[in-house]
N, C-alpha and C positions, 0 to 999 in steps of 0.2 A: 783600549783602555775599558774596563769592565771585567765582570767575570759569570760565569754559570752558577746556580746553586740549587744542587739535587735532594730530592727529598723522596719518600715513600719507599726506601727498601726495609726489611726487617726479615722477621722468621716467619716462615709459614710451613704450611704440610705437604708434601707431595700432591699433586692436583688441584692447590690450591692457585689462588690468584693475587698480582699485584701489579699498582700501577706506578712507576715511576715517571717524575716531573723533574723537567730541569728548567729552571728561570732563568732568562737573562736580566742583569741588572747593569747600568751604563751604556748600553748599548741595544741595537734592536737585532731581532733574528732574521729580519723580512730579506736581508742580501744573504745569507748563509744557508749553507747545507747543514744538515744534521744528522749526526752518526752515534750509536750506541755501541759502545764498546764493553768488554768483560774481561777481566783475570781473576782465576782463580790460583790458590797458592802454589808455587812450582811448575806453575804453567805459564806459556806466553800469551799474550793480550790478544783476543780473537775480537775481530768486529762481527757485530751481531745484529744490527740493521743501520739502515740510513736512509734520509729524505731529502729530496732536493728542494731547490730553495723556491719557496712559495708555491708548495705542492701540497696536497693530499694522498693519503692511502689510494684514493680511488682514481687518481689520474694517472697510474702506470710508471710511477716515479719515486719508487719506493725498492728497497733490496733488504732481502732476510737471508740470513746463513741458515743452511740446511737444517741444523738441528732444530731451530726454533720456528721454521714455516709452519703454521696452520695455528701456531700457539701464540705467537707475538705480534702486536701490532705497534707500528708507530706512528704518529699523528703530531701535530703543531697547532697552535691557535696562537696565531699573532696579534691578535687583540690582548691576549694575557702575557705576549713575548714569551712562550713557555712551549716546551716540546715534551710529548711522554711517550713512554714506553709501558703497553697495558701488556701485563705476562699472565697467560692462563695455561692451565693444565702444567704446573710448574714441575720439574724432575729435582732429583737431588743434583745432577748433573749441572743444573743451571747456578748453584751455587757457587758465586764469585762478587767480586765489588765490579758495579756497575758504573762506567763513567759516560758521559753526552759529552760530544764536543762539536761545537759551532766552526764554521770553516768556509772562508771566502779567499781574500787577500791575504788573511790570516788565520790563525785557529787558536780557538779558546776554549781549553777544559775544564770540565766541573772537578769537582773534589774526591767523587766519588762517592756513591752508597752500596753498602752491603747488602747481599740477600743471599739469606739461609735456607735451604729446602730441606727439611728433614724432619721426620715423625717425632 
């Protein structure tokens, strides 16, 4: 029981930045690994980044798909029960609906947030 509520998407120019947030309600993220996925129109869903349970980006427990390495950063704030995806140097190819997923013995998906990178 519970849900993930995403925010932070929108329209940004190439080279700009956005920070996506995914806040859990009704359950705690402490025991969940978190993943970010994206899906562009007519394309398959793609895993973007993930972070292990109770870890941070400095602990060697994060993953990034090659296309976003050096530009995106995943993090979590357990006190706020929220996971973030900081996206810098955005490109038009980053345009997609972004989804967060919390996974342990079960998986919970967010509703998705639209990111559009265009001049």
